[in-house]
TIKOLDREN-160086 format. One record per residue (C-alpha): residue number from 1; residue in one letter; x, y, z. Coordinates in Angstrom, 3 decimals, padded with zeros to 6 digits. Each point is the difference from the previous one (the first is absolute). Example, Ala and Ser with C-alpha at 12.3 -4.5 7.8 and 13.67 -1.06 7.14 Angstrom:
<pts>
+-----+---------+----------+----------+----------+
| num | residuo |        x |        y |        z |
+-----+---------+----------+----------+----------+
|   1 |       A |  012.300 | -004.500 |  007.800 |
|   2 |       S |  001.370 |  003.440 | -000.660 |
+-----+---------+----------+----------+----------+
</pts>
This chain:
<pts>
+-----+---------+----------+----------+----------+
| num | residuo |        x |        y |        z |
+-----+---------+----------+----------+----------+
|   1 |       M |  000.004 | -000.014 | -000.076 |
|   2 |       L |  002.693 |  002.124 |  000.838 |
|   3 |       A |  002.213 | -000.509 | -002.755 |
|   4 |       A | -003.017 |  000.924 | -002.636 |
|   5 |       D | -001.070 |  003.137 |  002.364 |
|   6 |       E |  000.977 |  003.263 | -002.139 |
|   7 |       S | -001.093 |  002.081 |  003.040 |
|   8 |       L |  002.663 | -000.809 |  001.995 |
|   9 |       T |  002.319 |  003.242 | -000.647 |
|  10 |       T |  001.887 |  002.218 |  001.887 |
|  11 |       D | -003.193 |  002.170 |  000.940 |
|  12 |       L | -001.450 | -003.180 |  001.637 |
|  13 |       F |  003.535 | -000.720 |  001.894 |
|  14 |       A | -000.207 |  003.672 |  001.159 |
|  15 |       R | -003.572 | -000.395 |  001.416 |
|  16 |       L |  000.805 | -003.145 |  001.909 |
|  17 |       K |  002.937 |  001.521 |  001.538 |
|  18 |       T | -001.973 |  003.168 |  000.915 |
|  19 |       E | -002.677 | -001.780 |  001.556 |
|  20 |       M |  002.544 | -001.824 |  002.133 |
|  21 |       S |  001.401 |  003.036 |  001.375 |
|  22 |       V | -003.662 |  001.792 |  000.466 |
|  23 |       N | -000.873 | -003.035 |  001.678 |
|  24 |       R |  003.277 | -000.274 |  002.111 |
|  25 |       L |  000.779 | -003.266 | -001.394 |
|  26 |       V |  003.684 |  001.025 |  000.329 |
|  27 |       Y |  003.149 | -001.291 |  001.951 |
|  28 |       G |  001.537 |  003.336 |  000.537 |
|  29 |       E | -000.286 |  001.966 | -003.396 |
|  30 |       R | -000.042 | -003.423 | -001.867 |
|  31 |       E | -003.120 | -001.572 | -001.608 |
|  32 |       L | -000.634 | -003.320 |  001.615 |
|  33 |       G | -001.762 | -001.477 | -003.115 |
|  34 |       V |  002.412 | -001.269 | -002.952 |
|  35 |       A | -002.133 | -002.534 | -002.023 |
|  36 |       L | -002.924 |  000.295 | -002.136 |
|  37 |       R | -001.971 | -002.918 |  001.211 |
|  38 |       P | -000.345 | -001.383 |  003.710 |
|  39 |       H |  000.973 | -003.385 |  001.267 |
|  40 |       F | -002.360 | -002.782 | -000.197 |
|  41 |       L | -000.701 | -003.035 |  002.260 |
|  42 |       T | -002.714 | -002.503 | -000.708 |
|  43 |       R | -002.543 | -000.656 |  002.827 |
|  44 |       P |  001.611 | -003.324 |  000.849 |
|  45 |       Q |  003.571 |  001.575 |  000.126 |
|  46 |       Y | -001.124 |  002.860 |  002.183 |
|  47 |       D | -001.933 | -002.473 |  002.382 |
|  48 |       L |  003.022 | -002.073 |  000.341 |
|  49 |       L |  001.960 |  003.273 |  000.586 |
|  50 |       V | -002.562 |  001.042 |  002.679 |
|  51 |       S |  000.100 | -003.436 |  001.726 |
|  52 |       T |  003.917 | -000.511 | -000.084 |
|  53 |       S |  000.415 |  003.487 |  001.209 |
|  54 |       Q | -002.406 | -000.220 |  003.260 |
|  55 |       A |  001.366 | -003.489 |  000.857 |
|  56 |       V |  003.782 |  001.465 | -000.248 |
|  57 |       V | -001.276 |  003.287 |  002.012 |
|  58 |       S | -001.858 | -002.493 |  002.452 |
|  59 |       A |  003.372 | -001.694 |  000.646 |
|  60 |       F |  001.696 |  003.215 |  000.545 |
|  61 |       E | -002.108 |  000.932 |  002.425 |
|  62 |       K |  000.768 | -003.473 |  002.005 |
|  63 |       V |  003.538 |  001.028 | -000.176 |
|  64 |       A | -000.622 |  003.477 |  001.623 |
|  65 |       A | -001.739 | -001.634 |  002.697 |
|  66 |       A |  002.793 | -002.545 |  000.616 |
|  67 |       A |  002.364 |  002.754 | -000.016 |
|  68 |       I | -002.064 |  001.856 |  002.816 |
|  69 |       A | -000.310 | -003.357 |  001.873 |
|  70 |       Q |  003.643 | -000.950 | -000.366 |
|  71 |       P |  002.169 |  003.066 | -000.569 |
|  72 |       A |  003.020 | -001.767 | -000.783 |
|  73 |       F | -001.886 | -000.083 | -003.625 |
|  74 |       M |  000.633 |  003.777 |  000.092 |
|  75 |       K |  003.985 | -000.295 | -000.077 |
|  76 |       V | -000.617 | -002.457 | -002.833 |
|  77 |       L | -001.730 |  002.603 | -002.120 |
|  78 |       G |  002.380 |  002.755 |  001.241 |
|  79 |       L | -002.025 |  002.280 |  001.902 |
|  80 |       T |  002.142 |  002.995 |  001.200 |
|  81 |       E | -000.524 |  000.405 |  004.081 |
|  82 |       A | -002.396 |  002.772 | -000.468 |
|  83 |       E | -001.995 | -001.713 | -002.688 |
|  84 |       R | -000.266 | -003.111 |  002.348 |
|  85 |       L | -001.326 |  002.280 |  002.948 |
|  86 |       L | -002.766 |  001.496 | -002.141 |
|  87 |       A | -000.828 | -003.366 | -001.665 |
|  88 |       K | -000.938 | -001.197 |  003.444 |
|  89 |       V | -002.454 |  002.467 |  000.985 |
|  90 |       H | -003.365 | -001.099 | -000.919 |
|  91 |       P | -001.687 |  002.206 | -002.540 |
|  92 |       G | -003.624 | -000.310 |  001.214 |
|  93 |       F | -001.073 | -002.353 | -002.841 |
|  94 |       T |  001.152 | -003.624 | -000.968 |
|  95 |       R |  001.779 |  000.234 | -003.573 |
|  96 |       A |  003.580 |  000.951 | -000.248 |
|  97 |       T | -000.960 |  001.385 | -003.503 |
|  98 |       I | -003.054 |  001.757 | -000.754 |
|  99 |       T |  000.864 |  001.020 | -003.633 |
| 100 |       S |  002.754 | -001.209 | -001.899 |
| 101 |       R |  000.988 | -001.203 | -003.712 |
| 102 |       L |  002.070 | -003.158 | -001.197 |
| 103 |       D |  001.983 |  000.652 | -003.151 |
| 104 |       A | -000.260 | -002.867 | -002.179 |
| 105 |       F |  000.781 | -001.223 | -003.409 |
| 106 |       M | -002.752 | -002.085 | -001.823 |
| 107 |       N |  000.552 | -002.264 | -003.134 |
| 108 |       G | -003.245 | -002.169 | -000.508 |
| 109 |       S | -001.101 | -001.728 |  002.941 |
| 110 |       D |  003.875 |  000.536 |  001.604 |
| 111 |       I |  000.053 |  002.636 |  002.501 |
| 112 |       K |  003.275 |  001.015 |  001.831 |
| 113 |       F |  000.055 |  002.644 |  003.052 |
| 114 |       V |  003.466 |  001.612 |  000.470 |
| 115 |       E | -000.874 |  002.834 |  002.545 |
| 116 |       Y | -002.628 |  000.801 |  002.471 |
| 117 |       N | -000.701 |  003.897 |  000.480 |
| 118 |       A | -001.465 | -000.598 |  003.421 |
| 119 |       E |  000.822 |  003.605 |  001.421 |
| 120 |       N | -002.502 |  001.582 | -002.019 |
| 121 |       P | -000.236 | -000.054 | -004.242 |
| 122 |       S | -000.005 |  002.823 | -002.257 |
| 123 |       S | -001.921 |  000.227 | -003.434 |
| 124 |       L | -003.604 | -000.552 |  001.423 |
| 125 |       T | -001.298 |  002.818 | -001.933 |
| 126 |       D |  001.864 | -001.173 | -003.325 |
| 127 |       Q | -002.012 | -002.923 | -001.613 |
| 128 |       A | -003.681 |  001.779 |  000.024 |
| 129 |       G |  001.336 |  003.440 | -001.516 |
| 130 |       L |  002.288 | -001.828 | -002.582 |
| 131 |       N | -002.846 | -002.371 | -001.097 |
| 132 |       E | -002.280 |  003.271 | -000.623 |
| 133 |       I |  002.734 |  001.836 | -001.789 |
| 134 |       L |  000.512 | -003.159 | -002.209 |
| 135 |       F | -003.696 |  000.143 | -001.072 |
| 136 |       D |  001.379 |  002.862 | -002.281 |
| 137 |       V |  001.637 | -002.541 | -002.025 |
| 138 |       P | -002.503 | -001.252 | -002.762 |
| 139 |       A |  001.202 | -003.703 |  000.147 |
| 140 |       L | -000.845 | -000.339 |  003.592 |
| 141 |       R | -003.673 |  001.488 | -000.775 |
| 142 |       T | -000.557 | -002.594 | -002.497 |
| 143 |       F |  001.600 | -002.888 |  002.389 |
| 144 |       A | -002.484 |  000.927 |  002.628 |
| 145 |       E | -002.882 | -000.496 | -002.235 |
| 146 |       R |  001.071 | -003.325 | -001.110 |
| 147 |       Y |  001.036 | -001.178 |  003.673 |
| 148 |       R | -001.432 |  000.309 |  003.240 |
| 149 |       I |  003.038 |  001.408 |  002.028 |
| 150 |       Q |  000.186 |  000.948 |  003.862 |
| 151 |       Q |  001.975 |  002.614 |  001.755 |
| 152 |       F |  000.583 |  000.213 |  003.490 |
| 153 |       T | -000.011 |  003.392 |  002.527 |
| 154 |       P |  002.841 | -000.946 |  002.599 |
| 155 |       V | -000.386 |  003.635 |  001.643 |
| 156 |       R | -003.690 | -000.899 |  000.803 |
| 157 |       S |  001.130 | -003.404 |  001.955 |
| 158 |       L |  002.966 |  002.313 |  001.320 |
| 159 |       L | -002.562 |  002.195 |  001.794 |
| 160 |       D | -002.000 | -002.877 |  001.437 |
| 161 |       A |  002.967 | -001.967 |  001.222 |
| 162 |       L |  001.083 |  003.452 |  001.873 |
| 163 |       L | -003.788 |  000.194 |  001.481 |
| 164 |       R | -000.170 | -003.245 |  000.781 |
| 165 |       T |  003.371 |  000.003 |  001.989 |
| 166 |       F | -000.776 |  002.684 |  001.730 |
| 167 |       H | -003.076 | -001.097 |  001.299 |
| 168 |       E |  001.734 | -003.372 |  000.947 |
| 169 |       W |  002.539 |  002.367 |  001.882 |
| 170 |       G | -002.708 |  001.518 |  002.081 |
| 171 |       G | -001.183 |  002.942 | -002.105 |
| 172 |       H | -003.371 |  001.578 | -000.668 |
| 173 |       D | -001.508 |  001.306 | -002.892 |
| 174 |       N |  002.151 |  001.596 | -002.587 |
| 175 |       P |  003.661 |  000.822 |  001.079 |
| 176 |       N |  002.120 |  003.113 | -001.067 |
| 177 |       I |  002.795 | -001.432 | -002.325 |
| 178 |       A |  003.590 |  001.135 | -000.525 |
| 179 |       I |  001.779 | -001.327 | -002.786 |
| 180 |       L |  003.505 |  000.092 |  001.328 |
| 181 |       D |  003.337 |  000.038 | -002.236 |
| 182 |       W |  003.020 |  002.289 | -000.567 |
| 183 |       A | -000.417 |  003.245 | -001.951 |
| 184 |       N |  000.436 |  000.375 | -003.807 |
| 185 |       L |  000.051 | -003.666 | -000.790 |
| 186 |       P | -000.885 | -001.028 | -003.728 |
| 187 |       T | -003.032 | -001.774 |  001.379 |
| 188 |       E | -001.906 |  003.089 |  001.467 |
| 189 |       S | -002.453 |  000.087 | -003.025 |
| 190 |       E | -001.369 | -003.369 |  001.213 |
| 191 |       F | -000.365 |  001.362 |  003.828 |
| 192 |       L | -002.038 |  003.152 | -001.807 |
| 193 |       L | -001.980 | -002.578 | -001.957 |
| 194 |       L | -000.381 | -002.341 |  003.523 |
| 195 |       T | -001.133 |  003.367 |  001.792 |
| 196 |       R | -002.680 |  001.141 | -002.323 |
| 197 |       Y | -001.333 | -003.567 | -000.184 |
| 198 |       F | -000.247 | -000.193 |  003.803 |
| 199 |       I | -001.443 |  003.351 |  000.499 |
| 200 |       G | -002.510 | -000.982 | -002.632 |
| 201 |       R | -001.534 | -002.726 |  001.833 |
| 202 |       G |  000.106 |  002.141 |  003.357 |
| 203 |       V |  002.997 | -000.776 |  001.496 |
| 204 |       P |  002.141 |  002.955 |  000.893 |
| 205 |       T |  003.559 | -000.544 | -001.246 |
| 206 |       I |  003.468 |  002.071 | -000.119 |
| 207 |       V |  003.509 | -000.853 | -001.254 |
| 208 |       C |  002.707 |  001.223 |  002.346 |
| 209 |       T |  003.547 | -000.989 |  000.974 |
| 210 |       P |  001.423 | -001.194 |  003.310 |
| 211 |       D |  001.310 |  003.122 |  000.882 |
| 212 |       E | -003.283 |  001.643 |  000.034 |
| 213 |       L | -001.656 | -002.710 |  002.784 |
| 214 |       E | -000.291 |  001.243 |  003.458 |
| 215 |       Y | -001.420 | -002.170 |  003.074 |
| 216 |       S | -001.570 |  001.226 |  003.206 |
| 217 |       E | -002.594 | -000.738 |  002.129 |
| 218 |       G | -000.666 | -003.326 | -001.792 |
| 219 |       Q | -000.555 |  001.553 | -003.345 |
| 220 |       L |  002.058 | -000.237 | -002.875 |
| 221 |       R | -000.227 |  003.021 | -002.353 |
| 222 |       R |  001.431 |  002.141 | -003.180 |
| 223 |       G | -001.153 |  003.455 |  001.275 |
| 224 |       D | -003.774 |  000.112 |  000.746 |
| 225 |       F | -000.438 | -003.268 | -001.685 |
| 226 |       K | -000.535 | -002.764 |  002.279 |
| 227 |       I |  001.133 | -003.433 | -001.405 |
| 228 |       D | -001.707 | -003.209 |  000.871 |
| 229 |       L |  001.549 | -002.108 | -002.618 |
| 230 |       V |  003.539 |  000.180 | -001.612 |
| 231 |       Y |  000.252 | -001.515 | -003.544 |
| 232 |       K |  003.657 | -000.482 |  000.410 |
| 233 |       R |  001.929 |  000.068 | -003.272 |
| 234 |       V |  002.981 |  000.964 |  001.519 |
| 235 |       I |  002.626 | -002.917 | -000.023 |
| 236 |       I |  000.736 | -001.201 |  003.438 |
| 237 |       H |  003.915 |  000.053 | -000.075 |
| 238 |       E |  000.083 |  003.484 | -001.482 |
| 239 |       F | -002.052 |  001.134 |  002.711 |
| 240 |       L |  001.842 | -001.466 |  002.805 |
| 241 |       E |  003.510 |  000.941 | -001.719 |
| 242 |       R | -001.235 |  003.736 |  000.323 |
| 243 |       Y | -001.897 | -000.564 |  003.328 |
| 244 |       G |  000.893 | -002.704 |  001.810 |
| 245 |       T | -002.975 | -001.265 |  002.247 |
| 246 |       S | -000.435 |  003.691 |  001.486 |
| 247 |       H | -002.662 |  001.737 | -001.967 |
| 248 |       P | -003.624 |  000.916 |  000.624 |
| 249 |       L | -001.255 | -002.553 | -002.462 |
| 250 |       I |  001.697 | -003.035 |  002.149 |
| 251 |       D | -001.175 |  001.796 |  003.182 |
| 252 |       A | -003.544 |  000.057 | -001.230 |
| 253 |       Y |  000.203 | -003.661 | -001.048 |
| 254 |       L |  001.247 | -001.327 |  002.771 |
| 255 |       N | -002.861 |  001.624 |  002.054 |
| 256 |       H | -002.411 | -001.584 | -002.586 |
| 257 |       D | -001.130 |  003.665 | -000.756 |
| 258 |       V |  000.430 | -000.413 | -003.411 |
| 259 |       C | -000.805 | -002.727 | -003.016 |
| 260 |       I |  002.716 | -000.511 | -002.316 |
| 261 |       V | -000.437 | -001.887 | -003.278 |
| 262 |       N |  002.264 | -002.065 | -000.479 |
| 263 |       P |  001.103 | -000.505 |  003.622 |
| 264 |       F |  003.981 |  000.345 |  000.764 |
| 265 |       R | -000.201 | -004.131 |  000.189 |
| 266 |       C | -000.583 | -000.296 | -003.787 |
| 267 |       K |  003.934 |  000.229 | -000.050 |
| 268 |       L | -000.185 | -003.522 |  000.954 |
| 269 |       L | -001.056 | -000.512 | -003.363 |
| 270 |       H |  001.491 |  002.693 | -002.328 |
| 271 |       K |  003.421 | -001.425 |  000.733 |
| 272 |       K |  000.914 | -002.120 | -003.012 |
| 273 |       A |  001.377 | -002.649 |  002.291 |
| 274 |       S | -003.822 | -000.946 |  000.841 |
| 275 |       F |  000.144 | -002.202 | -003.073 |
| 276 |       E |  002.831 | -002.069 |  001.599 |
| 277 |       L | -002.548 | -000.771 |  002.657 |
| 278 |       L | -002.512 | -000.857 | -002.557 |
| 279 |       T |  002.396 | -002.232 | -001.814 |
| 280 |       D |  002.264 | -001.748 |  002.623 |
| 281 |       D | -001.788 | -003.399 |  001.002 |
| 282 |       S |  002.166 |  000.079 |  003.072 |
| 283 |       H | -002.394 |  002.506 |  001.629 |
| 284 |       Q | -003.794 | -000.917 |  000.668 |
| 285 |       F | -002.694 |  002.440 |  000.166 |
| 286 |       G | -003.229 | -002.226 | -000.556 |
| 287 |       F | -000.660 |  001.037 | -003.793 |
| 288 |       S | -003.151 | -001.435 | -001.276 |
| 289 |       P |  000.278 | -002.250 | -003.201 |
| 290 |       E | -000.769 |  002.755 | -002.222 |
| 291 |       E |  002.220 |  002.241 |  001.753 |
| 292 |       E |  002.848 | -002.520 | -000.582 |
| 293 |       T | -000.968 | -000.618 | -003.682 |
| 294 |       A | -000.043 |  003.728 | -000.806 |
| 295 |       I |  003.261 |  000.384 |  001.462 |
| 296 |       R |  002.079 | -003.032 | -001.449 |
| 297 |       R | -001.679 |  001.138 | -003.549 |
| 298 |       S |  000.064 |  003.580 |  000.258 |
| 299 |       V |  002.759 |  001.438 |  002.514 |
| 300 |       P |  003.887 | -000.483 | -000.962 |
| 301 |       W |  002.271 | -001.356 |  002.284 |
| 302 |       T |  001.483 |  002.597 |  001.850 |
| 303 |       R |  002.721 |  000.475 |  002.953 |
| 304 |       R |  001.573 |  002.790 |  001.963 |
| 305 |       L |  003.660 |  000.284 | -001.226 |
| 306 |       Q |  002.093 | -000.805 |  002.624 |
| 307 |       E |  003.014 | -002.813 |  000.719 |
| 308 |       R | -002.171 | -002.880 |  000.903 |
| 309 |       K | -001.352 | -003.369 | -001.060 |
| 310 |       T | -003.164 | -000.602 | -001.594 |
| 311 |       N | -001.982 | -001.936 | -002.482 |
| 312 |       Y | -000.870 |  000.527 | -003.364 |
| 313 |       R | -002.130 | -002.495 | -002.134 |
| 314 |       S |  000.384 | -002.637 |  003.005 |
| 315 |       H |  003.651 |  000.429 | -000.105 |
| 316 |       A |  002.127 |  001.185 |  002.707 |
| 317 |       I |  002.194 |  002.886 | -000.931 |
| 318 |       D |  002.391 |  002.402 |  001.064 |
| 319 |       L | -001.961 |  003.115 | -000.779 |
| 320 |       V |  002.766 |  002.350 | -000.903 |
| 321 |       P |  002.348 | -002.125 | -002.033 |
| 322 |       Y | -002.839 | -001.622 | -001.614 |
| 323 |       V | -001.481 |  003.430 | -001.308 |
| 324 |       R |  003.580 |  001.200 | -001.093 |
| 325 |       S |  000.133 | -003.135 | -002.090 |
| 326 |       Q | -003.320 |  000.040 | -001.720 |
| 327 |       R | -000.501 |  003.522 | -000.602 |
| 328 |       H | -002.198 | -000.358 | -003.122 |
| 329 |       N | -002.727 | -001.723 |  002.229 |
| 330 |       F | -000.173 |  002.947 |  002.627 |
| 331 |       I | -000.525 |  003.756 |  000.466 |
| 332 |       L |  000.913 |  002.187 |  003.055 |
| 333 |       K | -002.552 |  002.323 |  001.449 |
| 334 |       P |  000.237 |  002.313 |  003.105 |
| 335 |       N | -002.110 | -001.128 |  002.766 |
| 336 |       D | -001.766 |  003.133 |  000.476 |
| 337 |       D |  000.022 |  002.433 | -002.827 |
| 338 |       Y | -002.400 |  000.873 | -002.789 |
| 339 |       G |  000.003 |  001.393 | -003.488 |
| 340 |       G |  002.001 | -002.758 | -001.464 |
| 341 |       R |  003.327 |  001.636 |  001.631 |
| 342 |       G |  002.912 | -002.545 |  000.642 |
| 343 |       I | -001.055 | -002.844 | -001.820 |
| 344 |       S |  002.793 | -002.110 | -001.800 |
| 345 |       F | -000.979 | -002.941 | -002.631 |
| 346 |       G |  002.591 | -002.693 |  000.029 |
| 347 |       N | -000.390 | -001.078 | -003.481 |
| 348 |       Q |  000.759 |  004.030 | -001.113 |
| 349 |       L |  003.095 | -000.038 |  001.853 |
| 350 |       S |  003.567 | -001.421 | -000.589 |
| 351 |       E |  001.701 | -002.191 |  002.666 |
| 352 |       G |  001.816 |  002.803 |  001.166 |
| 353 |       E | -002.682 |  002.308 |  000.022 |
| 354 |       W | -002.559 | -002.399 |  001.819 |
| 355 |       D |  002.832 | -000.452 |  002.617 |
| 356 |       R |  000.165 |  003.511 |  000.470 |
| 357 |       A | -003.875 |  000.257 |  000.157 |
| 358 |       L |  000.119 | -002.972 |  002.818 |
| 359 |       C |  002.652 |  001.690 |  001.938 |
| 360 |       S | -002.043 |  003.088 |  000.314 |
| 361 |       A | -003.192 | -001.468 |  000.693 |
| 362 |       M |  001.768 | -001.912 |  002.916 |
| 363 |       A |  001.008 |  003.141 |  001.603 |
| 364 |       G | -003.372 |  001.248 |  000.007 |
| 365 |       D | -003.421 | -001.608 |  000.394 |
| 366 |       Y | -000.965 | -001.898 | -002.914 |
| 367 |       V | -002.233 | -003.190 | -001.333 |
| 368 |       V |  000.802 | -002.491 | -002.863 |
| 369 |       Q | -002.840 | -000.843 | -001.948 |
| 370 |       E | -000.307 | -002.832 | -002.763 |
| 371 |       M | -000.023 |  001.633 | -003.236 |
| 372 |       L | -003.138 | -000.276 | -002.339 |
| 373 |       D | -000.517 | -000.744 | -003.504 |
| 374 |       L | -001.626 |  003.033 | -000.997 |
| 375 |       Q | -002.003 |  000.464 | -002.986 |
| 376 |       T | -000.346 |  003.154 | -002.415 |
| 377 |       E | -003.381 |  000.982 | -001.543 |
| 378 |       D | -000.178 |  002.262 | -003.317 |
| 379 |       F | -002.004 |  003.224 |  001.144 |
| 380 |       P | -000.679 |  003.280 | -002.150 |
| 381 |       I |  001.986 |  002.379 |  001.757 |
| 382 |       F | -000.374 |  003.770 | -001.108 |
| 383 |       D |  001.898 |  002.946 |  000.394 |
| 384 |       N | -000.490 |  003.570 | -001.551 |
| 385 |       D | -000.281 | -000.796 | -003.527 |
| 386 |       R |  000.126 | -003.729 | -000.651 |
| 387 |       W | -001.219 | -003.487 |  001.441 |
| 388 |       A |  001.630 | -003.412 | -000.582 |
| 389 |       L | -000.161 | -003.477 |  001.506 |
| 390 |       Q |  002.466 | -000.548 |  002.369 |
| 391 |       P |  001.023 | -002.948 |  002.179 |
| 392 |       M | -000.657 |  000.895 |  003.576 |
| 393 |       F |  000.241 | -001.905 |  003.176 |
| 394 |       V | -003.245 |  000.599 |  001.885 |
| 395 |       D | -000.747 | -000.568 |  003.501 |
| 396 |       T | -003.775 | -000.615 |  001.075 |
| 397 |       N |  000.105 |  001.170 |  004.016 |
| 398 |       P | -003.340 | -000.625 |  001.906 |
| 399 |       F | -001.256 |  002.572 |  002.450 |
| 400 |       V | -001.014 | -001.496 |  003.370 |
| 401 |       F | -002.193 |  001.225 |  002.511 |
| 402 |       R | -001.013 | -002.028 |  003.237 |
| 403 |       G |  001.412 | -002.905 | -001.666 |
| 404 |       R | -002.311 |  000.388 | -003.087 |
| 405 |       V |  001.202 |  000.618 | -003.489 |
| 406 |       D | -001.599 |  002.955 | -001.825 |
| 407 |       G |  001.641 |  000.818 | -003.232 |
| 408 |       A |  003.715 |  000.351 | -001.098 |
| 409 |       M |  002.531 |  002.346 | -001.005 |
| 410 |       V |  001.902 | -000.602 | -003.188 |
| 411 |       R |  003.322 |  001.227 | -001.152 |
| 412 |       L |  002.005 | -000.457 | -003.237 |
| 413 |       S |  003.744 |  000.213 | -000.125 |
| 414 |       N |  002.744 | -000.534 | -002.592 |
| 415 |       S |  002.033 | -001.161 |  003.227 |
| 416 |       R | -000.264 | -002.899 |  002.037 |
| 417 |       V | -000.480 |  002.649 |  003.025 |
| 418 |       V | -003.621 |  000.723 | -000.642 |
| 419 |       N | -000.365 |  003.192 |  002.017 |
| 420 |       V | -001.566 |  003.588 | -000.759 |
| 421 |       S |  002.836 |  001.487 |  002.368 |
| 422 |       S |  002.593 | -001.892 | -002.101 |
| 423 |       G | -001.436 |  001.452 | -003.014 |
| 424 |       G | -002.684 | -002.138 | -001.154 |
| 425 |       G | -003.566 |  000.734 | -000.759 |
| 426 |       E | -003.689 | -001.260 |  000.359 |
| 427 |       T | -002.915 | -000.730 | -001.920 |
| 428 |       G | -003.648 | -000.867 |  000.699 |
| 429 |       F | -001.342 | -003.248 |  001.277 |
| 430 |       F | -003.087 | -002.387 | -000.842 |
| 431 |       V | -001.410 | -003.288 |  000.174 |
| 432 |       I | -001.644 | -001.300 | -002.664 |
| 433 |       E | -003.406 | -001.906 |  000.755 |
| 434 |       G | -000.832 | -001.229 | -003.322 |
| 435 |       M | -001.602 |  000.975 | -003.441 |
| 436 |       T | -003.005 |  002.457 | -000.086 |
| 437 |       R | -001.926 | -002.284 | -002.650 |
+-----+---------+----------+----------+----------+
</pts>
């Protein structure tokens, strides 16, 4: 359809980019959408993604519960002393993570999860907005006449999860919400869209920074605005590096005067070493048969990188020497970072480069993860004056709210590091239900 469409001109491309800017579908100054078509999954594919994701997230919650009951697991995960202290504080509700995102690669019915964004995922407003803009492309309108397609509204599920959690925490009516992060971030457009959505549904909301918070007489405030719930988008280790444990937010949290989503104990699962606790059979967490099947099929073998003995594919190994000698099978990742930073692919490095990457990782806090066989998919990528089919790496990343999946973020990149902050882009997302006739 696209190849035969003579309306795909520079004027259309300019209009698409303008609509993204006007609707704040941007990362900093860069428009998010890069493709002329959305990503499609069939209904059976999406249902499999949902069931597998929910089983893995359920298993993660069991890992978090075990780490609270047996704090020795916190050392395995690599939590700092301050992170351990805050993780032990009961947040006032049962789940360690309320809103999260699994980063996944899907090829047919094969699903592989590579990271768990358990602190609070970005891009919740992107897919619905990009879907709407892509309907300016005639081929998508024609496609939608021929097929029944479903799209999603993760923002609605986010607000529902926040309100349900606030009431579980002990709150009444609608809370005053503060979206908390640093100033002048590339994601600030998303915060504006979330604020508009929340306020439009009767939930007072502001965006503020940690430096603006004050706490006295049992109330957390930003100026005259009393805060009942903090939608915490600031990353915990960055917050603690700047303030330690002495801050109005932490004082209010310790005194149960504010509900924080996600709570500080979400750090247990945000550490990439949490994948080790899923994939090391020497630990027993009471996983259900469904959880064990999902882990076995979809969670790559992962270990925190240390001089140690462990197991790999049922064989005992000396971890560091084995990883050094088998670089084509592994990648290195920081245990607690984001944005695709610090990742080394063994199959892209020489023996000497891999050895230097290992030495650097050993001096820090890293995990080693089994390499995936990633496949590219051709997407119609456009810029200011042309479009062309290009092979792209595609990840399909389900959003999870209180353990239930609603929609997904889809990123495209010509690099194996598929991440918007690393230069990648996004596209819309639909599930194909079937033919209209």
